[in-house]
Backbone bond lengths (Angstrom), bond angles and torsions (degrees), N, CA, C in turn:
res aa  C-N    CA-C-N  psi(-1)  N-CA   C-N-CA  omega(-1)  CA-C   N-CA-C  phi
1 X - - - 1.449 - - 1.537 110.46 -
2 X 1.310 115.02 163.90 1.455 121.15 173.28 1.521 107.95 -113.75
3 X 1.331 117.04 122.72 1.457 121.78 -172.73 1.517 110.97 -118.29
4 X 1.332 115.70 141.02 1.462 122.88 170.41 1.515 107.90 -103.24
5 X 1.337 117.21 127.65 1.456 122.46 175.69 1.524 108.01 -118.30
6 X 1.331 116.58 107.55 1.463 119.27 175.11 1.529 108.06 -81.22
7 X 1.334 115.88 142.70 1.457 118.56 -173.71 1.515 111.96 67.14
8 X 1.321 115.99 27.69 1.464 121.39 -173.57 1.510 115.04 -69.95
9 X 1.337 117.98 -12.68 1.462 120.46 177.13 1.520 111.94 -93.10
10 X 1.329 116.10 0.92 1.458 120.47 -179.64 1.518 112.32 -86.78
11 X 1.322 115.18 -170.87 1.468 122.46 -174.88 1.532 111.87 -60.04
12 X 1.311 118.13 -67.11 1.464 120.85 -177.45 1.533 110.70 -71.70
13 X 1.324 116.39 -42.10 1.461 120.49 -177.88 1.512 113.41 -56.62
14 X 1.343 117.29 -41.69 1.468 120.02 -177.18 1.528 111.24 -68.00
15 X 1.326 117.24 -31.95 1.465 119.78 176.36 1.532 111.02 -69.99
16 X 1.330 116.81 -35.48 1.468 119.99 175.74 1.529 109.81 -65.74
17 X 1.330 116.86 -42.96 1.467 121.39 177.80 1.531 110.18 -57.55
18 X 1.316 115.85 -47.33 1.468 121.04 -179.52 1.528 111.20 -58.97
19 X 1.318 116.66 -44.39 1.469 121.03 -179.31 1.529 110.67 -65.16
20 X 1.322 117.27 -44.14 1.461 120.70 -179.93 1.522 111.38 -60.95
21 X 1.325 116.87 -44.41 1.468 120.84 179.43 1.530 110.84 -64.38
22 X 1.337 115.85 -42.47 1.468 119.77 179.01 1.526 111.89 -63.24
23 X 1.340 115.92 -29.15 1.465 120.25 179.60 1.535 112.55 -86.43
24 X 1.338 116.60 1.42 1.455 120.25 174.20 1.515 115.92 92.44
25 X 1.341 118.47 13.18 1.462 121.39 -179.37 1.534 110.67 -90.56
26 X 1.317 114.90 161.09 1.465 121.67 173.41 1.530 107.80 -92.26
27 X 1.336 117.35 138.99 1.462 120.85 -172.70 1.519 111.42 -129.95
28 X 1.331 115.58 134.78 1.457 123.30 169.86 1.530 107.33 -113.93
29 X 1.325 116.72 127.00 1.468 121.83 176.41 1.518 108.71 -105.79
30 X 1.336 115.49 129.24 1.462 121.68 171.63 1.519 107.25 -114.50
31 X 1.334 116.74 118.84 1.460 120.99 -176.73 1.523 108.60 -151.88
32 X 1.339 116.62 141.36 1.470 118.72 176.57 1.527 111.99 -92.50
33 X 1.339 116.53 -2.18 1.473 123.96 177.03 1.530 112.87 58.96
34 X 1.339 116.29 27.96 1.461 119.38 174.06 1.530 110.75 -73.86
35 X 1.317 116.71 -31.88 1.468 121.05 175.77 1.523 112.30 -130.50
36 X 1.322 118.38 -22.68 1.459 121.66 177.70 1.519 111.14 -77.44
37 X 1.333 115.78 165.50 1.470 121.06 -176.63 1.528 109.92 -130.88
38 X 1.319 116.38 136.91 1.466 120.25 178.37 1.522 112.26 -62.34
39 X 1.338 116.66 -30.01 1.470 117.85 -178.93 1.535 112.03 -70.73
40 X 1.337 118.07 -9.37 1.464 120.47 173.37 1.529 112.53 -76.02
41 X 1.324 116.48 -14.40 1.458 121.37 -175.31 1.526 110.91 -105.47
42 X 1.332 117.48 138.85 1.464 120.14 -179.62 1.524 111.91 -81.08
43 X 1.300 115.52 161.83 1.469 121.03 167.28 1.527 106.74 -80.66
44 X 1.324 117.38 119.63 1.471 119.37 -175.18 1.522 108.96 -153.84
45 X 1.315 115.75 138.44 1.467 120.68 -177.49 1.527 112.40 -67.09
46 X 1.343 117.40 -21.48 1.469 120.83 -179.12 1.526 112.73 -97.69
47 X 1.338 116.17 10.96 1.464 120.71 -179.16 1.520 110.53 -115.87
48 X 1.322 116.32 127.84 1.470 120.56 171.19 1.531 108.59 -122.04
49 X 1.328 115.62 143.51 1.458 121.85 -174.22 1.523 109.38 -120.09
50 X 1.320 115.90 127.68 1.464 121.35 176.59 1.517 108.13 -117.98
51 X 1.325 116.77 121.76 1.460 120.36 176.69 1.522 108.16 -87.08
52 X 1.305 116.78 116.15 1.451 120.52 -176.66 1.515 111.39 -173.15
53 X 1.323 114.71 178.98 1.460 122.94 -170.40 1.535 108.84 -120.73
54 X 1.324 117.01 131.61 1.460 119.87 -178.90 1.527 112.60 -70.83
55 X 1.336 118.14 -11.20 1.466 119.66 175.49 1.527 111.87 -77.67
56 X 1.348 116.34 -7.79 1.461 122.27 176.36 1.536 108.45 -99.38
57 X 1.327 116.51 108.71 1.466 120.21 -173.69 1.527 112.07 -65.85
58 X 1.336 118.01 -34.47 1.463 120.12 178.98 1.525 111.03 -62.37
59 X 1.347 116.45 -39.95 1.466 120.74 177.15 1.520 110.77 -63.31
60 X 1.329 115.69 -44.18 1.467 120.66 -179.47 1.523 110.83 -61.94
61 X 1.325 117.30 -44.55 1.472 120.81 178.82 1.524 111.15 -60.56
62 X 1.334 116.48 -40.30 1.464 120.83 179.71 1.526 110.81 -60.97
63 X 1.328 116.90 -38.96 1.471 121.19 -176.57 1.518 112.92 -75.76
64 X 1.326 117.46 -24.23 1.456 121.47 -168.94 1.532 114.06 -84.17
65 X 1.300 118.07 -11.53 1.461 120.60 -176.19 1.532 111.67 -61.10
66 X 1.332 116.34 124.80 1.463 121.40 176.62 1.512 115.12 77.74
67 X 1.328 118.03 7.51 1.468 121.52 -175.46 1.533 110.44 -81.44
68 X 1.343 115.93 137.25 1.467 122.36 174.89 1.525 111.90 -95.48
69 X 1.327 116.31 -44.66 1.465 122.12 -176.78 1.529 109.70 -122.99
70 X 1.337 116.44 141.32 1.468 121.46 172.49 1.521 108.62 -118.89
71 X 1.329 115.85 128.22 1.466 122.66 171.52 1.528 106.13 -113.03
72 X 1.320 116.16 103.97 1.469 120.41 -172.89 1.533 110.08 -95.72
73 X 1.347 115.73 100.89 1.469 122.11 -178.33 1.527 112.90 -113.10
74 X 1.317 118.33 -13.16 1.467 121.02 -176.43 1.524 110.46 -66.59
75 X 1.346 116.06 135.53 1.466 120.40 179.42 1.523 109.75 -170.96
76 X 1.321 115.03 158.39 1.464 120.71 162.19 1.524 104.85 -82.17
77 X 1.330 116.50 101.29 1.460 120.67 -171.77 1.520 112.99 -90.36
78 X 1.313 117.57 -4.84 1.459 121.68 179.46 1.524 109.61 -82.95
79 X 1.340 116.45 111.14 1.464 119.97 178.26 1.531 111.44 -59.65
80 X 1.369 119.36 -45.26 1.474 118.35 177.68 1.526 113.11 -58.91
81 X 1.324 117.12 -36.43 1.470 119.00 179.44 1.528 110.87 -65.58
82 X 1.337 117.42 -38.20 1.463 119.47 177.87 1.526 110.95 -69.46
83 X 1.338 117.17 -31.41 1.464 120.86 176.88 1.528 110.16 -67.15
84 X 1.330 115.56 -40.65 1.468 120.10 -179.43 1.523 112.60 -74.65
85 X 1.330 116.57 -27.94 1.465 120.52 -177.40 1.528 109.68 -139.64
86 X 1.327 118.02 71.02 1.468 119.53 -176.02 1.517 113.61 -65.05
87 X 1.319 117.54 -33.09 1.465 119.88 -178.92 1.526 110.37 -74.13
88 X 1.325 117.00 -48.94 1.464 120.81 -179.26 1.516 112.64 -61.69
89 X 1.339 116.41 -41.98 1.467 118.89 -179.18 1.526 111.57 -69.88
90 X 1.339 117.51 -30.99 1.466 119.45 179.82 1.527 111.77 -68.94
91 X 1.331 117.36 -24.38 1.458 119.98 177.08 1.522 111.12 -63.15
92 X 1.331 115.98 -28.18 1.463 121.03 176.73 1.523 110.34 -93.58
93 X 1.324 115.99 -51.85 1.462 120.22 -170.24 1.520 114.25 -71.95
94 X 1.322 118.12 -33.00 1.462 118.93 176.20 1.529 112.20 -108.74
95 X 1.332 117.25 -55.49 1.467 118.75 -177.39 1.525 110.82 -61.73
96 X 1.335 117.08 -37.28 1.465 120.10 176.93 1.519 111.98 -60.36
97 X 1.338 116.02 -40.56 1.462 120.17 176.58 1.525 110.82 -63.13
98 X 1.335 115.83 -42.04 1.467 120.30 178.91 1.527 110.82 -62.61
99 X 1.334 116.92 -41.24 1.464 120.50 176.34 1.530 110.52 -57.60
100 X 1.317 116.06 -46.02 1.466 120.53 -177.58 1.521 111.27 -66.51
101 X 1.328 117.12 -41.43 1.462 119.97 178.66 1.527 111.46 -62.57
102 X 1.328 116.26 -44.17 1.454 119.44 -178.93 1.528 111.41 -66.21
103 X 1.335 117.04 -43.56 1.463 120.05 178.14 1.527 110.99 -65.05
104 X 1.341 116.81 -35.87 1.468 120.63 176.86 1.523 110.69 -65.26
105 X 1.322 116.67 -41.20 1.467 120.47 177.59 1.517 110.77 -62.26
106 X 1.327 117.28 -46.26 1.456 121.62 -178.07 1.526 111.67 -63.52
107 X 1.329 116.48 -30.32 1.460 120.93 -176.88 1.531 113.01 -100.16
108 X 1.348 115.90 9.05 1.472 121.42 175.27 1.534 112.65 55.45
109 X 1.338 114.90 46.39 1.469 121.47 176.08 1.530 109.80 -62.66
110 X 1.326 116.81 142.19 1.465 121.31 -175.89 1.526 112.69 -76.21
111 X 1.333 118.23 -38.74 1.471 120.73 -178.00 1.527 109.35 -153.82
112 X 1.328 115.66 139.44 1.468 123.81 -176.85 1.524 107.62 -124.13
113 X 1.347 116.99 118.36 1.465 121.92 -178.10 1.522 109.32 -111.31
114 X 1.325 115.61 123.22 1.472 121.50 -176.00 1.528 110.47 -108.39
115 X 1.338 116.04 133.44 1.469 121.85 176.55 1.517 109.49 -84.28
116 X 1.336 115.57 101.63 1.458 120.76 176.29 1.525 109.10 -97.35
117 X 1.326 117.21 -161.86 1.466 118.56 -168.80 1.519 112.16 -153.32
118 X 1.335 115.10 149.14 1.461 121.43 172.19 1.522 111.82 -67.11
119 X 1.338 117.33 -10.04 1.467 120.54 176.05 1.525 111.66 -58.46
120 X 1.334 117.74 -20.16 1.463 121.27 179.21 1.522 112.11 -63.54
121 X 1.342 117.56 -22.69 1.463 120.11 -178.80 1.525 112.41 -84.07
122 X 1.334 117.44 -14.12 1.455 121.61 176.09 1.512 112.83 52.59
123 X 1.336 116.03 -135.95 1.461 120.63 -178.70 1.531 111.95 -102.94
124 X 1.326 116.65 21.24 1.460 119.99 175.49 1.532 108.12 -58.84
125 X 1.344 118.55 121.56 1.466 120.29 -168.26 1.527 115.43 -77.51
126 X 1.332 119.01 -13.52 1.461 120.69 -176.04 1.523 111.09 -65.12
127 X 1.332 115.99 133.68 1.467 122.10 178.28 1.525 109.66 -128.33
128 X 1.345 118.19 148.33 1.468 126.18 -9.12 1.525 111.30 -73.58
129 X 1.327 115.62 168.70 1.461 120.82 -179.53 1.531 110.02 -76.13
130 X 1.319 114.94 127.92 1.465 121.80 178.90 1.519 110.31 -113.67
131 X 1.321 116.51 146.70 1.467 120.57 -179.69 1.530 112.65 -61.73
132 X 1.331 117.01 -21.33 1.463 120.53 -178.81 1.525 113.37 -80.65
133 X 1.338 117.54 -7.24 1.468 120.93 -179.52 1.527 110.76 -67.50
134 X 1.323 115.25 148.47 1.462 120.49 175.77 1.523 109.03 -71.49
135 X 1.324 119.88 127.08 1.466 121.53 -179.64 1.531 112.22 -60.81
136 X 1.338 115.25 147.68 1.469 122.62 174.65 1.526 106.41 -125.26
137 X 1.314 117.13 102.57 1.467 120.92 -173.28 1.528 109.94 -95.19
138 X 1.347 115.82 110.27 1.458 122.21 -175.49 1.520 113.14 -102.26
139 X 1.335 118.02 1.58 1.466 121.11 -178.08 1.518 109.24 -152.05
140 X 1.336 117.88 159.29 1.465 119.72 173.18 1.530 112.21 -57.43
141 X 1.328 116.72 -33.48 1.465 120.88 177.53 1.525 110.37 -57.62
142 X 1.346 116.63 -48.83 1.460 120.84 -179.33 1.528 111.26 -66.12
143 X 1.331 116.97 -38.47 1.471 120.44 178.02 1.524 110.19 -60.50
144 X 1.339 116.52 -45.04 1.467 120.33 -179.75 1.525 111.98 -64.66
145 X 1.336 116.72 -38.69 1.472 119.94 177.98 1.523 110.42 -65.07
146 X 1.336 116.69 -42.12 1.460 120.01 179.02 1.528 110.97 -65.22
147 X 1.331 116.34 -44.19 1.469 119.92 178.43 1.527 110.80 -62.11
148 X 1.334 117.00 -38.41 1.469 120.75 179.06 1.521 111.23 -67.06
149 X 1.331 116.92 -40.78 1.466 119.88 175.24 1.528 110.41 -59.36
150 X 1.337 115.78 -43.69 1.463 120.11 -179.84 1.524 111.10 -62.48
151 X 1.335 115.41 -40.12 1.461 119.67 178.45 1.529 110.95 -65.14
152 X 1.336 116.75 -39.92 1.471 119.91 177.03 1.524 110.65 -60.37
153 X 1.330 116.45 -45.76 1.457 120.21 178.71 1.517 112.26 -62.45
154 X 1.337 116.00 -40.13 1.455 120.67 179.72 1.528 110.85 -65.47
155 X 1.339 117.43 -41.49 1.468 120.15 179.15 1.537 110.86 -66.10
156 X 1.330 117.18 -30.62 1.470 119.70 175.89 1.520 110.89 -68.68
157 X 1.350 114.86 -47.82 1.468 119.01 -175.09 1.528 112.51 -73.43
158 X 1.332 116.33 -42.41 1.463 120.41 -172.47 1.521 113.08 -84.41
159 X 1.336 116.45 -38.75 1.466 120.36 -172.96 1.529 114.24 -112.84
160 X 1.344 117.39 -9.32 1.456 119.59 179.38 1.515 114.13 80.30
161 X 1.362 117.74 10.98 1.461 120.45 175.48 1.529 108.39 -74.90
162 X 1.313 117.98 124.46 1.462 120.89 -178.21 1.529 109.89 -77.44
163 X 1.331 115.95 117.03 1.466 121.66 -178.09 1.522 110.12 -124.83
164 X 1.342 115.56 149.99 1.461 122.66 175.27 1.526 107.56 -138.10
165 X 1.331 116.95 132.11 1.464 121.92 178.55 1.528 109.56 -110.59
166 X 1.331 116.37 129.67 1.462 122.22 -179.34 1.517 109.22 -113.17
167 X 1.321 116.40 116.59 1.464 121.42 -179.87 1.523 109.26 -90.10
168 X 1.331 115.83 97.26 1.464 120.96 -179.11 1.522 110.96 -72.57
169 X 1.335 114.58 139.36 1.461 119.78 169.47 1.537 107.33 -94.24
170 X 1.306 120.79 -130.96 1.470 121.19 -173.85 1.521 110.58 -92.00
171 X 1.324 116.13 93.89 1.459 122.09 -177.35 1.535 109.04 -83.34
172 X 1.346 115.74 139.14 1.466 119.52 177.90 1.521 108.99 -142.95
173 X 1.334 114.97 163.70 1.454 120.12 178.01 1.511 111.69 149.52
174 X 1.336 117.71 -176.01 1.464 121.75 179.69 1.527 112.01 -59.39
175 X 1.333 115.63 149.12 1.468 125.85 177.58 1.524 113.50 79.76
176 X 1.324 117.58 4.67 1.465 118.98 174.28 1.527 107.41 -81.56
177 X 1.319 115.77 119.90 1.463 121.88 -170.17 1.531 111.12 -76.42
178 X 1.355 118.93 111.41 1.464 120.18 -178.96 1.524 113.62 -70.37
179 X 1.327 117.54 -17.32 1.463 120.25 179.67 1.518 112.36 -84.34
180 X 1.325 116.64 -8.58 1.452 120.46 -179.53 1.524 110.52 -69.83
181 X 1.339 118.34 142.45 1.463 120.07 179.42 1.513 113.64 -67.90
182 X 1.337 117.95 -12.50 1.462 119.83 177.69 1.522 111.81 -125.08
183 X 1.333 115.65 29.87 1.460 118.32 177.34 1.523 109.60 -72.02
184 X 1.325 115.85 159.36 1.455 121.07 -178.59 1.515 111.74 -72.37
185 X 1.333 114.81 158.42 1.461 120.12 -177.34 1.527 110.95 -62.68
186 X 1.332 118.40 -31.96 1.462 120.49 -179.08 1.523 110.64 -66.42
187 X 1.323 118.27 -43.60 1.462 119.87 179.35 1.529 110.66 -65.90
188 X 1.334 117.42 -34.18 1.473 120.87 177.63 1.523 109.84 -67.98
189 X 1.343 117.13 -46.89 1.471 120.63 -179.77 1.528 111.41 -62.21
190 X 1.343 117.44 -46.05 1.470 119.45 -178.06 1.522 111.04 -64.67
191 X 1.319 117.28 -36.50 1.463 120.05 177.21 1.522 110.88 -63.57
192 X 1.329 116.98 -42.35 1.467 121.04 178.58 1.527 110.94 -64.32
193 X 1.321 116.66 -48.55 1.461 120.06 -176.31 1.518 111.89 -66.42
194 X 1.329 117.29 -35.87 1.468 119.64 179.63 1.528 111.55 -65.88
195 X 1.339 116.52 -21.53 1.474 121.20 176.31 1.525 111.79 -104.39
196 X 1.343 115.71 13.34 1.473 122.05 179.35 1.528 111.95 56.20
197 X 1.328 115.33 37.87 1.459 121.17 178.58 1.525 110.11 -106.83
198 X 1.314 116.27 154.14 1.462 121.32 -177.60 1.530 109.71 -83.71
199 X 1.329 118.27 122.82 1.472 120.30 178.55 1.527 111.58 -77.84
200 X 1.306 114.88 157.11 1.465 121.84 178.56 1.521 109.86 -105.08
201 X 1.329 115.28 134.09 1.462 121.83 172.98 1.527 107.66 -116.65
202 X 1.308 115.90 128.43 1.457 121.08 178.81 1.525 108.92 -92.51
203 X 1.339 116.37 118.31 1.453 121.17 -173.91 1.522 109.92 98.66
204 X 1.350 116.32 -160.34 1.468 120.03 -175.65 1.522 113.63 -89.33
205 X 1.329 117.57 -2.13 1.462 121.09 178.83 1.508 114.15 82.13
206 X 1.323 117.91 -0.54 1.457 121.21 179.62 1.527 112.20 -90.46
207 X 1.349 116.60 -0.23 1.461 118.80 173.04 1.526 109.13 -64.68
208 X 1.311 116.24 144.64 1.465 120.84 -173.79 1.528 111.40 -117.12
209 X 1.332 113.99 150.33 1.454 121.47 177.54 1.529 108.62 -137.45
210 X 1.316 115.33 162.39 1.460 122.46 -179.91 1.523 107.33 -110.97
211 X 1.341 116.27 100.05 1.461 121.96 -173.90 1.530 110.56 -91.96
212 X 1.337 115.19 135.79 1.465 120.52 180.00 1.533 108.79 -132.60
213 X 1.333 115.33 132.20 1.471 120.72 -175.28 1.521 110.41 -74.72
214 X 1.322 115.77 146.68 1.460 120.81 -171.09 1.532 112.92 -62.17
215 X 1.334 118.40 -32.67 1.476 118.78 179.23 1.524 111.26 -66.15
216 X 1.338 117.44 -32.38 1.463 120.28 174.72 1.525 111.17 -68.19
217 X 1.323 116.53 -36.06 1.469 121.27 176.49 1.528 110.15 -64.99
218 X 1.317 116.53 -41.48 1.471 120.79 177.14 1.524 110.14 -60.73
219 X 1.326 116.51 -44.09 1.466 119.89 179.14 1.528 110.98 -61.64
220 X 1.334 117.32 -38.13 1.466 120.55 176.78 1.526 110.71 -61.99
221 X 1.324 116.85 -39.11 1.467 120.70 177.40 1.520 111.50 -64.73
222 X 1.320 117.18 -39.78 1.456 119.62 179.34 1.533 110.77 -68.05
223 X 1.330 116.66 -38.38 1.459 119.73 175.27 1.527 110.68 -63.06
224 X 1.348 115.72 -35.29 1.465 120.58 -176.92 1.525 112.60 -65.54
225 X 1.337 117.99 -23.29 1.467 119.45 178.05 1.528 112.91 -99.53
226 X 1.330 117.78 -5.78 1.463 119.71 -175.61 1.525 113.96 -117.72
227 X 1.332 117.95 -25.20 1.464 120.42 -178.80 1.532 110.32 -80.44
228 X 1.305 116.82 128.64 1.466 121.08 -174.03 1.528 113.30 -72.46
229 X 1.330 117.50 -33.03 1.468 120.40 -169.92 1.524 114.02 -83.51
230 X 1.331 118.38 1.63 1.467 118.94 -171.26 1.530 114.11 -102.85
231 X 1.315 118.54 -0.22 1.463 120.40 -178.89 1.523 111.06 -62.70
232 X 1.336 115.86 136.59 1.453 122.07 179.33 1.516 113.87 80.08
233 X 1.343 117.93 7.25 1.462 122.34 -175.57 1.527 111.89 -107.97
234 X 1.339 115.19 164.86 1.465 120.93 172.01 1.523 108.48 -130.59
235 X 1.343 116.15 145.43 1.461 121.90 -169.19 1.522 111.64 -137.16
236 X 1.334 115.47 141.90 1.467 120.64 167.08 1.524 108.89 -73.52
237 X 1.333 116.05 132.27 1.466 121.35 175.53 1.525 107.45 -118.73
238 X 1.329 114.79 104.94 1.462 121.96 -173.04 1.523 107.81 -161.63
239 X 1.343 116.62 -172.99 1.464 120.77 177.73 1.520 112.84 -107.35
240 X 1.339 117.22 -2.86 1.466 122.37 -178.81 1.524 111.63 60.90
241 X 1.331 116.16 37.14 1.466 122.21 178.28 1.523 110.33 -128.86
242 X 1.345 116.02 143.62 1.466 121.52 174.08 1.524 108.62 -97.40
243 X 1.324 117.17 117.18 1.461 121.99 178.89 1.529 108.03 -119.67
244 X 1.334 117.16 120.92 1.463 119.47 177.55 1.522 109.76 -77.74
245 X 1.327 116.28 155.48 1.464 119.95 177.86 1.524 111.04 -65.47
246 X 1.328 117.89 -32.58 1.466 120.02 176.09 1.525 111.01 -64.14
247 X 1.336 117.07 -42.49 1.465 120.64 178.02 1.531 110.53 -66.69
248 X 1.318 116.44 -39.62 1.464 120.81 177.52 1.523 110.74 -58.44
249 X 1.334 116.61 -48.17 1.470 120.45 -178.47 1.522 110.88 -65.17
250 X 1.334 117.62 -40.60 1.465 121.28 178.66 1.531 110.28 -60.43
251 X 1.332 117.08 -44.29 1.466 121.20 179.70 1.522 111.06 -63.58
252 X 1.324 117.13 -42.34 1.462 120.86 178.97 1.529 111.14 -64.94
253 X 1.323 117.44 -40.94 1.465 120.22 178.77 1.523 111.14 -61.80
254 X 1.341 116.56 -37.83 1.468 120.07 177.25 1.527 110.18 -64.31
255 X 1.325 117.49 -41.49 1.460 120.68 -178.62 1.525 111.81 -69.75
256 X 1.310 116.51 -35.77 1.465 120.83 178.09 1.530 112.15 -83.23
257 X 1.333 115.54 -8.98 1.471 122.25 -178.30 1.530 110.95 56.79
258 X 1.327 114.39 49.81 1.466 121.34 176.41 1.524 108.31 -132.19
259 X 1.327 115.43 159.49 1.459 120.71 174.99 1.521 107.82 -119.14
260 X 1.320 115.36 104.85 1.458 121.64 179.97 1.518 109.52 -134.24
261 X 1.305 116.66 136.38 1.453 121.69 172.83 1.515 109.13 -100.32
262 X 1.312 115.81 143.36 1.465 119.95 -178.94 1.515 111.11 -70.41
263 X 1.306 114.02 157.14 1.460 121.09 168.09 1.523 106.80 -92.54
264 X 1.319 117.72 119.64 1.463 121.20 -177.23 1.525 110.17 -97.46
265 X 1.325 114.59 131.49 1.456 120.52 177.37 1.528 109.19 -127.32
266 X 1.301 115.79 170.34 1.454 121.48 -176.67 1.532 110.52 -58.63
267 X 1.324 115.00 139.76 1.461 119.92 179.50 1.524 110.12 -58.53
268 X 1.340 115.83 143.23 1.461 120.77 -179.05 1.518 110.13 -82.02
269 X 1.301 115.41 140.53 1.453 120.91 -179.99 1.532 110.25 -61.41
270 X 1.308 115.96 132.82 1.462 120.79 177.60 1.514 114.74 90.11
271 X 1.350 117.96 -10.16 1.460 119.36 178.43 1.527 110.58 -66.31
272 X 1.324 115.81 136.21 1.463 121.57 179.97 1.527 108.99 -84.03
273 X 1.341 116.34 134.39 1.463 120.21 -174.10 1.534 111.84 -72.52
274 X 1.334 116.82 -48.30 1.460 119.40 -175.34 1.524 110.72 -135.47
275 X 1.329 115.29 142.18 1.460 119.90 177.65 1.525 109.88 -155.54
276 X 1.319 115.53 122.93 1.463 119.43 167.13 1.519 109.09 -155.06
277 X 1.320 115.62 160.67 1.461 121.03 -166.31 1.523 112.75 -109.83
278 X 1.319 114.67 151.72 1.450 121.95 160.44 1.535 106.91 -92.37
279 X 1.335 117.54 128.58 1.467 120.02 -176.25 1.527 111.92 -117.77
280 X 1.334 116.30 21.99 1.474 119.59 -179.12 1.535 112.01 -60.04
281 X 1.322 116.68 -38.00 1.461 119.70 -178.64 1.529 110.76 -64.08
282 X 1.336 116.49 -41.68 1.468 119.90 178.25 1.521 111.34 -66.23
283 X 1.323 116.42 -38.41 1.476 119.68 177.95 1.529 110.80 -61.87
284 X 1.338 115.92 -39.50 1.463 120.64 -172.95 1.523 112.78 -82.27
285 X 1.345 117.18 -55.00 1.464 120.48 -173.02 1.525 113.17 -89.18
286 X 1.328 116.59 -32.47 1.465 120.44 -178.62 1.526 111.47 -91.31
287 X 1.340 115.63 -12.84 1.469 121.39 -177.54 1.529 110.58 57.28
288 X 1.331 114.61 40.42 1.473 121.48 -176.45 1.513 110.68 -127.44
289 X 1.308 115.32 141.96 1.461 121.34 168.74 1.525 107.61 -151.56
290 X 1.338 117.92 149.55 1.469 120.24 -177.67 1.522 111.44 -69.05
291 X 1.333 116.10 148.56 1.463 120.55 -178.98 1.526 113.07 -118.30
292 X 1.336 117.06 -9.67 1.468 121.40 -175.93 1.521 109.42 -110.16
293 X 1.349 117.48 115.11 1.464 119.06 176.74 1.528 109.74 -79.80
294 X 1.327 115.97 172.70 1.467 120.54 -172.28 1.519 112.64 -59.36
295 X 1.332 117.83 -47.38 1.463 119.44 -175.49 1.522 111.59 -64.93
296 X 1.343 117.06 -41.16 1.470 119.27 177.43 1.522 111.03 -65.75
297 X 1.330 116.95 -41.75 1.456 120.60 179.21 1.517 112.29 -62.41
298 X 1.328 116.14 -42.87 1.475 120.06 178.46 1.531 110.59 -65.92
299 X 1.340 117.20 -38.21 1.469 120.34 177.34 1.521 110.99 -62.68
300 X 1.337 117.38 -42.50 1.468 120.54 177.63 1.516 110.93 -63.78
301 X 1.323 116.46 -40.87 1.453 120.36 -179.62 1.511 111.50 -63.44
302 X 1.343 116.31 -44.86 1.458 120.58 -178.05 1.522 110.72 -68.05
């Protein structure tokens, strides 16, 4: 197949590119390199790279010619940036998605996979998070993700374009940039520990997250383009486990063979206390389940 990966030079996107190339597919990467890095991408005869912006429809149309699969990962992923610039970020996060869907429809793409987010659940206290829950959008980022999911569903129903939305929880693994203002807590902690520095935890550290290793996320994406029963659906992609930040830090200290206590500071306003997913729908319709537990994933990362 020939696949387009938007945001393909980024953390998750570059791992999808690597998997596609290893499986023998041809890959086109569209990235504006605002947060992605060229060194994340291999030199490969079946890989072509286009530097461009998904908010430009002409660029999107140029990339879509001959494409079978679309993996749409490009986004303004910084929630604070979307709060500061809701209009500008929506041109990428929502309008960019619409551009890609329309170009995919015009070019008769076989399957379109959209990177959605657990941010859609907001601070709704019910656990675990189920896909049937009513979304709670607390930021422009979440609004754009919800609108993009709706557009994917509409393109499936109205135009017959096969779309799948994957709601990522806390993804971690190699190539996650710890210097990024919206990098995951695991990449921040590992960066601190590798330099023998004390990490900071905001709050009491008993807040929980559902961490999923990037190779499992890649496998979910591959299932999303190959499983017949998942078109028009959206899925939680997580491990269905509650991991506290205190437990995370303790596990990392054991792996690094260091003894460090966190620096605790006041909880940040708007931080969600607990989050973990029910993944029964993904197990059933996507035929996917995670294979890497936290300790193995952290060992691979280190």
